[in-house]
C-alpha positions in Angstrom: 60.9 3.6 7.2 57.7 4.9 5.8 55.2 6.5 8.2 52.4 4.0 9.0 54.5 0.9 8.3 54.8 -1.9 10.8 56.6 -5.1 10.2 53.7 -7.1 11.8 50.8 -5.2 10.2 52.2 -3.8 7.0 51.1 -0.4 5.8 48.3 1.1 7.8 47.1 4.6 8.7 47.3 3.7 12.3 43.6 3.2 12.7 43.7 -0.6 12.9 42.5 -1.1 9.3 44.4 -4.4 9.1 42.6 -5.6 12.2 39.3 -4.6 10.8 40.0 -6.4 7.5 41.0 -9.5 9.5 37.8 -9.4 11.5 35.7 -8.9 8.3 37.4 -11.9 6.8 36.6 -14.0 9.9 32.9 -12.9 9.7 32.7 -13.8 6.0 34.3 -17.2 6.7 31.8 -17.9 9.5 28.9 -16.8 7.4 30.1 -19.0 4.6 30.3 -22.0 6.9 26.9 -21.3 8.3 25.4 -21.1 4.8 27.0 -24.4 3.9 25.5 -26.0 7.0 22.1 -24.5 6.2 22.3 -25.7 2.6 23.2 -29.2 3.8 20.3 -29.1 6.3 17.8 -28.3 3.6 19.3 -30.9 1.2 18.7 -33.6 3.8 15.0 -32.7 4.2 12.1 -34.3 2.4 9.3 -32.3 0.8 6.1 -34.0 0.0 3.1 -32.8 -2.1 -0.2 -34.6 -2.5 -2.7 -33.8 -5.3 -5.9 -35.1 -6.6 -7.5 -35.5 -3.2 -4.6 -37.7 -2.0 -4.6 -39.8 -5.2 -1.0 -38.9 -6.0 1.9 -38.1 -3.7 5.4 -37.1 -4.6 8.4 -36.6 -2.4 11.7 -34.9 -3.2 14.7 -34.0 -1.2 16.4 -30.6 -0.9 18.8 -31.7 -3.7 15.6 -31.7 -5.9 15.8 -35.5 -6.4 12.6 -37.5 -6.5 12.6 -39.9 -3.5 9.1 -41.3 -3.6 6.0 -41.5 -5.8 2.8 -43.0 -4.5 -0.3 -43.6 -6.6 -3.6 -44.8 -5.2 -4.8 -47.8 -7.3 -8.1 -46.1 -8.2 -6.3 -43.3 -10.0 -4.8 -45.7 -12.4 -7.3 -45.7 -15.2 -6.1 -47.1 -18.6 -8.7 -45.0 -20.3 -7.4 -41.7 -18.8 -3.6 -41.9 -18.7 -3.4 -38.2 -19.3 -5.1 -37.4 -16.0 -2.6 -39.6 -14.2 0.3 -37.9 -16.0 -1.0 -34.5 -15.0 -1.4 -35.5 -11.4 2.1 -36.9 -11.2 3.6 -33.8 -12.8 1.6 -31.5 -10.5 2.7 -33.4 -7.4 6.4 -33.4 -8.4 6.4 -29.7 -9.3 4.7 -28.8 -6.1 7.3 -30.8 -4.0 10.1 -29.2 -6.0 8.6 -25.7 -5.4 8.6 -26.5 -1.7 12.2 -27.5 -1.7 13.2 -24.4 -3.7 11.3 -22.2 -1.4 13.0 -23.7 1.7 16.4 -23.3 0.2 15.8 -19.7 -0.8 14.4 -18.9 2.6 17.5 -20.2 4.3 19.9 -18.4 1.9 17.9 -15.1 2.1 18.3 -15.1 5.8 22.1 -14.8 5.3 22.1 -12.4 2.5 19.5 -10.0 3.8 21.8 -8.5 6.4 24.7 -7.9 4.0 23.5 -4.6 2.5 24.3 -5.7 -1.0 21.9 -3.3 -2.5 21.2 -4.3 -6.1 23.2 -7.6 -5.7 20.7 -9.0 -3.2 18.2 -9.6 -6.0 20.7 -11.8 -7.8 20.2 -14.7 -5.4 23.7 -14.3 -3.9 
């Protein structure tokens, strides 16, 4: 038999490399499960933005789906539809930004300790 071979552990240099690899795989699996749980948690949250002094309010969930849109009656002016459109767009975009920021914050908490060097900036 070749030196460093074990029927149970395969080839190793006797330093427990196989055990270290198994532990690393377990840590990666745990981190992956934690990331999925964090992602689901953010997806279930609601993010609301209000613009125009409270005239328009938009809510989105963490999946970036619009869940609610509220308009105060006084903001509905048939003579100024463009203003209403701008307010709606602003409210939705701000709520989406909040959802994106929350998701990025949760995912960055996981990737910051990985020591990925240049890969960390890729959003992995």
